[in-house]
C-alpha positions, 0 to 999 in steps of 0.5 A: 516648586510646586504646583496644585491641580485646580481642575474641579469637575466629576470623573466619568465613575462617578457618572456612572454611579450616578446614572445606574442609580437613576436608572435603579429607581425608575426600575423601580417606581416606572412599574408601580406608576402604571399600576395606580394608572389603570388601578385609575381607569378602573376606578372612572370607568365604574363613576363612568357607567354609574352616571350614564345610568343616572342620565338614562334613568332621568330621561326614561323618567322625563319622558311619557309614557316611560321610555328611554332616549332613543333617538335613531341612529345618534347612540349617546348624544339622544342624552347629550344633545337632550334639552337639558342634556343629562350628560356633558359632552364628553360622551358625545364620542362614545357611539364611536368607540372612541377609548375612555378612561383605557376603555372602549365603550359599546352602547346599545338601548332600546324604548325598553332597555339599554346597554353600556358595556366598556371592554378593557384596552391592553396595559391600560386597564384589568377589568370589562365592565357592563352596566344595563337596565338594571342599574347594576354594574357588572365586572368581567374579571382580566384583561379580555371582557366578554362584554360586548352591547346587546339587551344586557349585561346577564352572565357578567357577576355583579361588582361591588 
């Protein structure tokens, strides 16, 4: 009498081939996803700096005589805590150096000038950015930008 082997399942070789294919696809996809995240962080921080510049100018225009919103030691909180607020509360931690979109933001303000510098964090963003009272967004190309907060972003290239 003839017996038929009724065992069902996958062999070890078949499973190893599937694992190798998944590993190959991951090796191709992961670097592309990381690159997309870095580009998204750079784009997001550029939008954030433009928003910040608009908020600073709006606050300045509302003051008599015109001056940037300055509260001693308050940093960005002078814009988030104003009535009405010029920025939402997610900006409140900026003065503390909390990362935002792969960048560490540093803020300095005076009665007639301000600077917000965004320094790229390693493996999270490509470029550093800076905006000052001129409203021009400037870029420092590379992973280690030399942008720090001060009275202006002079010497840093203008971005489009």
